[in-house]
C-alpha positions in Angstrom: 58.8 3.2 55.7 56.9 6.6 55.5 55.3 7.5 52.2 56.9 10.0 49.7 54.5 12.3 48.0 54.5 14.0 44.7 51.3 15.5 43.4 49.7 15.5 39.9 46.4 16.5 38.3 45.0 16.4 34.9 44.3 19.4 32.5 40.5 18.6 32.9 40.8 19.7 36.6 41.1 23.4 35.4 37.8 23.6 33.6 35.1 26.0 32.4 32.4 24.9 34.7 30.0 23.5 32.3 27.7 20.8 33.6 24.7 18.7 32.2 22.3 21.6 33.2 24.2 24.6 32.0 27.0 26.1 29.8 30.5 27.1 30.7 30.8 29.9 33.2 34.6 30.4 33.0 37.0 31.3 30.4 39.1 28.4 28.7 42.9 28.1 29.3 45.2 26.8 26.7 46.9 23.6 27.5 50.3 25.3 27.5 48.9 28.0 30.1 47.8 25.2 32.3 51.2 23.7 32.3 52.7 26.9 33.5 50.5 26.6 36.6 51.6 23.3 37.8 54.8 24.1 39.7 53.3 27.4 41.1 50.5 25.3 42.6 53.1 22.7 44.1 52.5 19.8 41.6 55.2 17.7 40.0 53.3 15.7 37.3 50.5 15.7 34.8 47.8 13.1 34.3 46.8 12.7 30.6 43.9 11.3 28.6 45.3 10.4 25.2 43.6 13.4 23.6 44.8 15.8 26.3 48.2 15.2 24.8 47.1 14.8 21.2 43.8 16.4 20.4 41.6 14.9 17.6 43.9 11.9 17.4 41.3 9.9 15.6 41.9 12.0 12.6 45.7 11.8 12.7 48.3 9.3 11.3 50.7 7.5 13.5 53.5 9.8 12.5 51.3 12.9 13.4 50.5 11.5 16.8 54.1 10.9 17.6 55.1 14.3 16.4 52.4 16.0 18.6 53.3 13.8 21.6 56.9 14.7 21.3 56.0 18.4 21.3 54.2 17.8 24.6 57.1 15.9 26.1 59.3 18.9 25.3 56.8 21.2 27.0 56.8 18.9 30.2 60.6 19.0 30.2 60.6 22.7 29.9 58.3 23.1 32.9 60.1 20.5 34.9 57.2 18.1 35.0 56.6 14.5 34.1 53.7 12.5 32.8 52.2 10.3 35.5 50.0 8.2 33.2 48.0 8.2 29.9 44.4 7.0 29.8 42.5 6.2 26.6 39.3 8.3 26.4 37.0 5.8 25.3 33.6 7.2 26.3 33.1 10.3 24.1 33.0 8.7 20.7 29.7 7.6 19.0 31.2 4.2 18.5 31.4 3.6 22.3 27.7 4.5 23.1 27.2 0.8 23.9 30.5 0.4 25.7 33.9 0.3 24.2 35.5 -3.1 25.0 32.2 -4.7 25.8 30.1 -3.3 22.9 27.9 -5.8 21.1 29.3 -4.4 17.8 32.7 -6.0 16.9 33.7 -3.0 14.9 33.2 -0.8 17.9 35.2 -3.1 20.0 38.0 -3.0 17.4 37.9 0.8 17.5 38.3 0.7 21.3 41.4 -1.7 21.0 42.9 0.6 18.3 42.5 3.7 20.3 44.0 1.9 23.3 47.1 1.1 21.4 47.4 4.7 20.3 47.2 5.7 23.9 50.1 3.4 24.6 52.1 4.9 21.7 51.6 8.4 23.3 52.6 7.1 26.8 55.8 5.7 25.3 56.6 9.2 23.8 55.8 10.9 27.1 58.0 8.6 29.0 55.5 6.9 31.2 54.6 3.2 31.5 51.5 3.6 33.3 48.1 3.3 31.5 44.9 4.0 33.5 41.8 2.4 32.5 38.5 4.1 33.5 36.0 1.6 32.1 33.3 4.3 31.9 30.7 2.8 29.6 31.6 -0.9 30.3 28.1 -1.8 31.8 24.5 -1.5 30.9 21.4 0.4 31.5 19.5 -2.8 31.5 21.0 -6.1 32.3 19.5 -8.1 29.4 21.3 -5.9 26.9 24.7 -7.8 27.4 25.9 -11.1 28.7 27.9 -10.4 31.8 30.2 -13.4 31.4 30.9 -12.5 27.8 31.5 -8.9 28.8 34.2 -9.9 31.3 35.9 -12.1 28.8 35.9 -9.1 26.3 37.4 -6.9 28.9 40.1 -9.5 29.5 40.8 -9.8 25.6 41.1 -5.9 25.5 43.6 -5.8 28.4 45.5 -8.7 27.0 45.8 -6.9 23.7 47.3 -3.9 25.5 49.7 -6.0 27.5 50.9 -7.8 24.4 51.3 -4.7 22.4 53.8 -3.3 24.8 55.7 -5.6 27.3 56.7 -2.7 29.7 53.4 -1.0 30.3 51.4 -1.5 33.5 47.6 -0.9 33.5 45.9 0.6 36.5 42.1 -0.1 36.3 40.0 2.8 38.0 36.8 1.1 39.2 33.5 3.0 39.5 30.1 1.4 40.2 27.8 3.8 38.2 27.8 7.0 36.1 27.7 7.2 33.1 26.2 3.7 33.1 23.5 2.6 35.3 25.5 -0.4 36.5 29.2 -1.1 35.7 30.9 -4.4 35.4 33.9 -3.5 37.4 32.5 -1.5 40.3 35.1 -2.0 43.1 38.8 -2.6 43.7 38.1 -6.2 44.3 36.4 -6.6 40.9 39.5 -4.8 39.1 42.1 -7.1 40.8 40.0 -10.2 40.0 39.8 -9.1 36.4 43.5 -8.6 36.4 44.0 -12.2 37.5 42.4 -13.5 34.3 44.8 -11.6 32.0 48.0 -13.0 30.4 50.2 -11.0 32.9 48.5 -10.1 36.2 51.7 -8.8 37.5 51.2 -5.8 35.2 47.5 -5.0 36.1 46.7 -2.9 39.3 44.4 -0.2 40.3 44.0 3.6 40.5 41.5 4.2 43.3 39.4 7.3 43.4 37.9 8.5 46.7 34.5 9.4 45.3 34.2 6.2 43.3 34.7 4.1 46.4 32.0 6.2 48.2 29.6 5.7 45.4 30.0 2.0 45.9 29.1 2.4 49.5 32.8 1.7 50.6 35.4 3.5 52.5 38.2 4.8 50.3 40.9 4.0 52.9 39.8 0.4 53.1 39.8 0.1 49.2 43.4 1.5 49.3 44.4 -0.9 52.1 43.1 -3.8 50.1 45.1 -2.7 47.1 48.2 -2.1 49.1 47.9 -5.6 50.6 48.2 -6.9 47.1 51.0 -4.6 46.0 48.6 -3.2 43.4 47.9 0.5 44.4 49.7 2.2 41.5 47.8 5.5 41.6 45.1 7.4 43.4 42.6 10.0 42.6 41.9 11.9 45.8 38.8 14.0 46.3 35.6 14.1 48.3 31.9 13.3 48.0 28.6 14.4 49.5 26.9 11.0 49.7 25.7 8.6 47.1 24.8 10.8 44.1 26.7 11.9 41.1 30.6 12.0 41.0 31.2 15.5 42.6 35.1 15.6 42.7 34.9 17.9 45.7 38.2 19.2 47.0 40.0 16.6 49.2 38.8 16.8 52.8 36.0 19.3 52.0 33.3 16.9 53.3 34.8 14.5 55.8 38.2 15.4 57.3 38.4 12.2 59.2 37.7 10.1 56.1 40.4 12.1 54.4 42.8 11.6 57.3 42.4 7.8 57.0 43.3 8.0 53.5 46.4 9.9 54.0 47.4 7.6 56.9 46.9 4.4 55.0 49.2 5.7 52.2 51.7 7.1 54.4 52.0 4.2 57.0 52.5 1.6 54.1 55.1 3.6 52.1 53.0 4.8 49.2 55.1 6.7 46.7 58.5 5.1 47.7 58.3 3.2 44.4 57.5 6.2 42.3 53.7 6.3 42.8 52.1 9.7 42.7 49.2 11.4 44.5 46.6 12.4 41.9 44.0 14.9 42.9 41.1 14.6 40.8 39.0 17.6 41.9 36.9 20.3 40.3 36.4 23.9 41.1 32.9 24.7 42.3 30.8 26.0 39.4 30.3 29.3 41.3 34.0 29.9 41.4 35.2 33.0 39.7 37.9 32.8 37.0 40.7 34.3 39.0 40.4 31.8 41.8 39.6 28.7 39.6 42.7 26.8 40.6 42.4 27.1 44.4 40.6 23.7 44.5 43.9 22.1 43.5 46.2 24.0 45.9 43.6 23.7 48.8 43.5 19.9 48.2 47.3 19.6 48.3 47.4 21.8 51.4 44.9 19.6 53.2 46.7 16.5 52.3 49.9 17.8 53.8 48.2 19.1 56.9 46.5 15.8 57.4 49.8 14.1 56.9 51.3 16.2 59.8 48.3 15.2 62.0 48.7 11.5 61.1 52.4 11.5 61.8 52.0 13.4 65.2 49.6 10.6 66.5 51.2 8.7 69.3 51.8 5.2 67.9 52.4 3.6 71.2 49.0 5.0 72.4 47.2 3.8 69.4 48.5 0.3 70.0 47.6 0.5 73.7 44.1 1.6 72.9 43.7 -1.1 70.3 45.0 -3.8 72.6 42.7 -2.7 75.5 39.9 -2.4 73.0 39.2 1.1 74.4 37.7 2.3 71.2 35.7 5.1 72.6 38.9 6.7 73.9 40.5 6.0 70.5 37.5 7.8 68.9 38.0 10.8 71.1 41.8 10.9 70.5 41.3 10.9 66.7 38.7 13.7 66.9 40.8 15.9 69.2 43.8 15.5 66.9 41.7 16.7 64.1 40.5 19.8 65.8 44.0 20.6 67.3 43.4 19.7 71.0 
């Protein structure tokens, strides 16, 4: 069954261009103004951090959080959009400097759990059952700072707390090998799925695979996706591109390696991604040099490239592919793929 594709991005993907070495270079847009751009750009859903939906939620009561989330739900409905997921933002608070769930400080760990439960409350209000966990600071700058076995056990405890708080949510872990931490505890898809197996309900723990994160781990994104698909655990994707093993660049999808992008599109399509409601997230950033008036082109460009690569993938001759595989004529297969990409 071929895939079915609806596209999402997060409000953070329309941004001011600040980086660790310089200030903002573009004007800010209000959240409501960003929502007005989604359909125009061809997108159907919104990815949320908890505080994208409810800013400054640490200072709000439960009733205030619900009230603000309900207002966002109405805005989504007015624009014909849905929430794809909600992710607790656990890496920007002083209490998570030593990690959130794996902090050596029990009070900081409790803060992370409480914040995660609040994210679930927001997700309920926004009518999504998917929670994405990017374990940003769950690692170390030096290995002696934490006990890795204890750290894994603390991650399991935190996920169990979320699963038991709401019996309907599903949790998609987003692995990444480094940045902001020097070394992360859950660097790959395999680590994420193995972590899920230790929880009280592994059937509700899957993955969100980001292209750049796989590349930072020295892995091929389509292979990571195939591994998750084989387990029935690929519940979201963050497609983008990456220039080598450096910081997370979030380049437009296909901007660096079209063949690598083709293989990601193909693995999703051939194995029916999206037919159970999964969405294609494009986690891409505008180049810092981009002017204000065109600072959403990275989003529409990424969607355009996905759909064009989907056409190329579906135009490939399946019988010819199987013949070349069976005869082990991989040089001819190599040429066939390259010619397809350049339109010959």
